[in-house]
C-alpha positions in Angstrom: 15.9 -38.6 7.2 15.7 -36.6 3.8 19.2 -34.6 2.8 27.7 -36.4 -2.6 31.9 -37.1 -6.8 34.4 -39.2 -5.1 34.7 -38.1 -1.5 38.2 -39.5 -0.9 39.9 -36.5 -2.6 38.2 -34.1 -0.1 39.0 -36.0 3.1 41.9 -35.2 5.4 43.2 -38.1 7.5 44.0 -38.1 11.2 45.6 -41.5 12.1 45.8 -42.7 15.6 45.3 -46.1 17.4 43.4 -47.4 20.5 40.9 -50.1 21.5 37.2 -49.7 20.7 35.5 -51.4 23.6 37.0 -49.2 26.3 36.3 -46.1 24.3 32.7 -47.1 23.7 32.1 -47.4 27.4 33.8 -44.1 28.1 31.4 -42.5 25.5 28.4 -43.9 27.3 29.7 -42.8 30.7 30.4 -39.3 29.2 26.8 -39.0 27.9 25.4 -40.2 31.3 27.4 -37.7 33.2 26.2 -34.9 30.9 22.6 -35.9 31.5 23.1 -36.1 35.2 24.7 -32.7 35.3 21.9 -31.2 33.3 19.3 -32.5 35.7 21.3 -31.2 38.7 21.5 -27.8 37.1 17.8 -27.8 36.5 17.1 -28.8 40.1 19.3 -25.9 41.3 17.9 -23.3 39.0 14.8 -22.1 41.0 16.9 -21.6 44.1 19.4 -19.5 42.2 16.6 -17.4 40.7 15.1 -16.8 44.2 18.4 -15.5 45.6 19.0 -13.2 42.6 15.5 -11.8 43.1 16.0 -10.6 46.6 17.3 -6.9 46.6 19.4 -5.5 49.4 17.6 -3.4 52.1 19.2 -0.2 51.0 18.0 -0.6 47.4 14.7 -2.3 48.0 12.6 0.9 47.7 13.9 1.8 44.2 15.1 -1.5 42.7 11.7 -2.7 41.4 10.5 0.5 39.7 14.0 1.1 38.0 14.2 -2.5 36.8 10.7 -2.5 35.4 11.2 0.8 33.6 14.5 -0.4 32.2 13.0 -3.7 30.9 10.0 -1.9 29.4 12.2 0.6 27.6 14.5 -2.2 26.2 11.5 -4.2 25.0 10.0 -1.1 23.3 13.3 -0.5 21.5 13.6 -4.0 20.0 12.3 -4.3 16.4 9.2 -6.4 15.8 11.1 -9.0 13.7 13.4 -9.7 16.7 10.5 -11.7 18.3 10.4 -14.0 15.2 14.1 -14.8 15.3 14.9 -18.4 16.2 18.3 -19.7 17.2 19.0 -23.4 17.5 22.1 -25.6 17.9 23.3 -29.2 17.0 26.4 -31.0 18.0 27.5 -34.5 17.0 30.7 -36.2 18.4 31.8 -39.8 18.0 34.5 -42.4 18.1 34.8 -45.1 15.4 37.0 -48.2 15.1 37.8 -50.1 11.8 38.6 -53.8 12.1 40.8 -53.6 9.0 43.2 -51.2 10.9 43.9 -49.1 7.7 47.5 -47.8 7.9 46.5 -44.3 6.8 43.7 -44.2 9.5 40.9 -43.7 7.0 37.8 -45.8 6.5 37.2 -46.7 2.8 34.2 -45.4 1.0 32.6 -43.6 3.9 31.1 -40.1 3.7 31.3 -38.3 7.0 32.7 -41.1 9.3 36.0 -41.4 7.5 38.4 -41.2 10.5 39.4 -44.6 12.0 40.4 -44.9 15.7 39.8 -41.3 16.4 37.5 -39.1 18.5 35.8 -36.7 16.2 33.8 -33.5 16.5 31.7 -34.4 13.5 29.9 -31.0 13.5 28.9 -28.1 15.7 26.0 -26.3 14.0 24.3 -23.0 14.8 21.1 -22.2 12.9 19.7 -18.6 12.8 16.4 -18.0 11.0 13.1 -16.3 10.6 10.8 -18.9 9.2 8.4 -18.1 6.4 5.2 -20.1 6.9 2.2 -18.4 5.3 1.4 -16.2 2.3 3.2 -12.8 2.3 5.8 -14.0 4.9 9.4 -13.3 4.2 12.3 -15.0 6.0 15.8 -16.4 5.9 17.9 -19.3 7.3 21.6 -19.5 7.9 23.3 -22.7 9.0 26.8 -22.2 10.4 28.7 -25.5 10.6 32.2 -26.3 12.0 33.9 -29.6 12.7 36.5 -32.1 11.5 34.3 -34.3 9.3 30.9 -33.1 8.0 31.9 -29.6 7.0 34.9 -30.9 5.1 32.5 -32.9 2.8 29.4 -30.7 2.6 31.5 -27.6 1.7 31.2 -26.8 -2.0 33.9 -27.9 -4.4 35.0 -24.2 -5.0 35.3 -23.5 -1.2 38.7 -23.5 0.4 37.8 -23.5 4.2 38.4 -27.1 5.4 36.6 -27.2 8.8 33.8 -24.6 8.3 30.8 -24.4 6.0 27.8 -22.3 5.5 25.7 -25.4 5.0 22.7 -23.4 4.1 22.2 -19.6 3.6 19.0 -18.7 1.8 16.1 -16.1 1.8 12.5 -17.1 1.4 9.2 -15.4 0.4 5.8 -16.9 0.1 3.7 -15.3 -2.7 0.0 -14.9 -1.8 -1.1 -17.2 -4.6 -3.5 -20.0 -3.8 -2.1 -21.9 -0.8 1.1 -19.9 -1.1 3.9 -20.2 -3.7 7.2 -20.3 -1.9 10.5 -19.1 -3.3 13.9 -19.9 -1.7 17.0 -18.2 -3.1 20.6 -19.0 -2.0 22.4 -22.2 -0.9 20.3 -25.1 0.5 20.5 -28.9 1.0 19.4 -31.1 -1.8 15.9 -32.4 -2.2 17.2 -35.9 -3.1 17.7 -39.0 -1.0 16.3 -40.6 2.1 19.0 -39.4 4.5 19.9 -36.0 5.9 23.1 -34.2 6.4 21.6 -33.8 9.9 20.9 -30.8 12.2 18.7 -29.6 15.0 15.5 -30.2 13.0 16.3 -33.7 11.9 18.8 -36.5 12.3 19.1 -40.0 10.8 18.4 -43.3 12.5 22.0 -44.5 11.7 25.3 -42.8 12.6 27.1 -43.5 9.3 25.6 -42.5 5.9 24.5 -44.8 3.1 26.5 -45.4 0.0 23.7 -43.8 -2.0 23.9 -40.7 0.1 27.6 -40.4 -0.6 28.0 -41.4 -4.2 24.7 -41.4 -6.1 23.3 -37.9 -5.4 24.5 -34.3 -4.5 24.7 -32.7 -1.1 23.7 -29.1 -1.7 22.7 -26.6 -4.4 23.0 -22.9 -5.0 20.2 -21.3 -7.0 16.4 -20.7 -6.7 13.5 -23.0 -6.2 9.8 -22.7 -6.2 7.5 -24.9 -4.1 3.7 -25.3 -4.1 1.2 -27.5 -2.2 -1.6 -28.3 -4.6 -3.5 -30.2 -1.9 -2.9 -32.1 1.3 -1.9 -35.1 -0.8 0.2 -33.5 -3.6 3.0 -30.9 -3.6 5.7 -30.0 -6.1 9.0 -28.2 -6.4 11.2 -27.0 -9.4 14.6 -25.4 -9.2 17.3 -23.9 -11.3 20.8 -24.2 -9.7 24.5 -24.0 -10.4 24.8 -27.8 -10.2 26.2 -30.3 -7.7 27.8 -28.8 -4.6 28.9 -25.5 -6.2 28.6 -21.9 -5.1 29.8 -20.6 -8.5 28.9 -22.6 -11.6 31.9 -24.4 -13.3 30.4 -24.0 -16.8 27.9 -21.8 -18.6 24.9 -24.1 -18.3 22.5 -24.5 -15.3 21.1 -27.7 -13.9 17.3 -28.2 -13.3 15.7 -30.2 -10.5 12.2 -31.2 -9.6 10.3 -33.0 -6.8 6.8 -34.4 -6.6 5.6 -35.3 -3.1 2.6 -37.7 -2.9 0.7 -38.8 0.2 -2.0 -41.1 -1.2 -2.9 -42.5 2.3 -1.9 -41.3 5.7 0.8 -43.9 6.6 2.6 -43.6 3.1 4.6 -40.7 1.6 6.4 -40.8 -1.8 9.0 -38.5 -3.1 9.8 -38.6 -6.8 13.0 -36.6 -7.5 15.2 -35.6 -10.5 18.1 -33.4 -11.3 19.8 -33.0 -14.7 22.3 -30.8 -16.4 26.0 -30.5 -17.4 28.2 -30.9 -14.3 31.8 -31.1 -15.7 34.0 -28.1 -15.5 34.1 -26.0 -18.7 31.7 -28.4 -20.4 28.2 -27.2 -21.4 27.1 -30.4 -23.2 28.0 -33.5 -21.2 24.8 -34.0 -19.2 24.3 -35.8 -15.9 20.8 -37.1 -14.9 19.8 -38.7 -11.6 16.4 -40.1 -10.8 15.7 -40.7 -7.1 12.7 -42.3 -5.4 12.0 -42.3 -1.7 9.0 -44.1 0.0 8.3 -43.9 3.7 5.5 -45.9 5.5 4.6 -46.0 9.1 2.4 -49.0 9.7 2.3 -48.6 13.5 3.3 -45.9 16.0 6.5 -47.9 16.8 7.7 -49.0 13.3 8.9 -46.9 10.4 9.9 -48.5 7.0 11.7 -46.8 4.2 13.2 -47.5 0.8 15.4 -45.3 -1.4 16.3 -46.0 -5.1 18.7 -44.1 -7.4 19.5 -44.4 -11.1 22.1 -42.0 -12.7 23.7 -41.5 -16.1 26.4 -39.2 -17.5 27.1 -38.8 -21.2 30.2 -40.5 -22.6 32.2 -40.6 -19.3 32.5 -44.4 -18.7 35.9 -45.5 -17.4 35.1 -49.1 -18.2 34.0 -48.6 -21.9 35.6 -45.3 -23.0 33.2 -43.2 -25.0 30.1 -44.9 -23.6 27.7 -43.3 -21.0 28.5 -43.9 -17.3 25.6 -45.4 -15.3 25.1 -46.1 -11.6 22.2 -47.4 -9.6 21.4 -48.6 -6.1 18.7 -49.4 -3.6 18.6 -49.0 0.2 16.1 -50.3 2.8 15.4 -48.9 6.3 13.6 -50.1 9.4 13.3 -48.3 12.7 11.8 -49.9 15.8 10.9 -47.7 18.7 10.7 -50.1 21.6 10.0 -47.2 24.1 9.9 -43.5 23.8 13.6 -43.5 24.7 15.1 -46.7 23.1 15.1 -47.5 19.4 16.9 -49.7 16.9 17.7 -48.7 13.3 18.5 -51.2 10.6 19.8 -50.4 7.1 20.8 -52.6 4.1 21.8 -51.5 0.6 23.6 -52.3 -2.6 25.2 -49.8 -5.0 26.3 -50.7 -8.5 28.9 -48.4 -10.1 28.8 -50.0 -13.6 31.4 -47.8 -15.2 33.8 -47.1 -12.3 33.0 -43.3 -12.2 31.2 -42.6 -9.0 33.4 -44.7 -6.7 36.5 -43.7 -8.7 37.8 -47.3 -9.0 37.9 -47.3 -12.9 36.3 -50.7 -12.8 32.8 -52.2 -12.5 32.2 -52.3 -8.8 29.4 -53.3 -6.5 29.3 -52.2 -2.8 26.8 -53.6 -0.2 26.5 -52.9 3.5 24.4 -53.7 6.5 24.1 -51.4 9.5 22.7 -52.0 13.0 22.2 -48.9 15.2 20.7 -49.0 18.7 20.0 -45.5 20.2 19.0 -44.2 23.6 17.4 -40.8 24.2 18.3 -39.5 27.6 16.4 -36.3 27.3 15.0 -34.2 24.4 18.5 -32.7 24.2 20.9 -35.7 24.5 21.0 -38.9 22.5 23.6 -41.6 22.4 23.9 -44.4 19.9 26.1 -47.3 19.0 26.7 -48.7 15.5 28.0 -51.8 13.9 28.4 -51.8 10.1 29.6 -54.5 7.7 30.6 -53.5 4.1 31.4 -55.9 1.2 32.5 -55.5 -2.4 33.0 -57.6 -5.5 36.5 -56.1 -5.7 39.3 -55.8 -3.1 38.9 -52.0 -2.7 38.8 -51.6 1.2 42.1 -50.7 2.8 43.2 -53.4 5.2 46.4 -52.3 7.0 48.7 -51.7 4.0 46.9 -54.0 1.6 43.4 -54.2 0.1 40.4 -56.5 1.0 36.8 -57.0 -0.1 35.3 -56.6 3.4 35.3 -53.8 6.1 33.8 -53.9 9.6 33.4 -50.8 11.8 31.9 -50.1 15.2 31.1 -46.6 16.5 29.7 -44.6 19.4 28.0 -41.3 18.8 26.6 -38.6 21.1 24.2 -36.0 19.8 23.2 -32.7 21.6 20.2 -30.8 20.2 19.1 -27.4 21.4 
């Protein structure tokens, strides 16, 4: 759930055509077959291990001692840090269909789910890390991501590789000061927003991302941040970074960010976020500021509610009133109902106002709204399938409809996730 410039310029389009209903069914059948195969393999595993464990008569006298000695020697040669190394994986693949049938095969104003009528490998991610969790711990994390949608967008503006991204690559150290002052140095996902880029350690309750996720806030930062837990109810973070989605700064001024996390009562968590600084290339004075608020409440074990609000400004960059400051703002609401430990439904509704035509790139005062319905079924701890129906509207005809423009857009999708 926690962890964005006009995205259209960074999207490559893969047009094709087919019907959604048949493909949705195929996606469900595909996930079911995977689950059944996994269970069958698990059932066969013990037998396979027993066969492998039986040595031939000729070697039975010496196989066990030699094997034990070899294993002991190999274990003794491994460095101690090797036992702390963790490797995890995440794969997301999907099919989406747009009722507007855009001629270019691209959904309008979408972040990661921009390909219409196409099967997509959204992302295949491998995470290698040694986690730092207590004072005096040192660690690192590297997220290797490949695919034909998510890496194309999360890659930094100054990175050329189209279908590969080092989504995160940072080192950590926890200074033995009080509860532990944590430092992270490198590239990491932003602290802003309700939704995640997604990975093995967290995925959203909807397949598509919110408009706020795509157009109000950044994706990643490169720099240094310091985090500290003052108590079980209050924690804080400050950072100095190159800016929005940059490995190398595009000007000579840095951006500063901060987060205050509050847990006043057990069911409620608040995140107060901010980032500010010059973000335009070769411009050290035109400042951009975004204030972001996230509230999450879990009133029952089966219901989770959330709200995300954003307000942003940038000096003198309005496309509607040249010379005036550009402003944008929006709010999104979330509700997730877990009917069983396997089946859940996620709902999202939001409105985004681009008052000066800068964030959406329309050059006009535009308002986008959307409502999303996402049922999900968790076959195992490793396999999840979900469907999605989403309806977008605008005060302007800005959604591509065949070869023209419309003020509405409807999409349906089927998404399969594998987590290891």
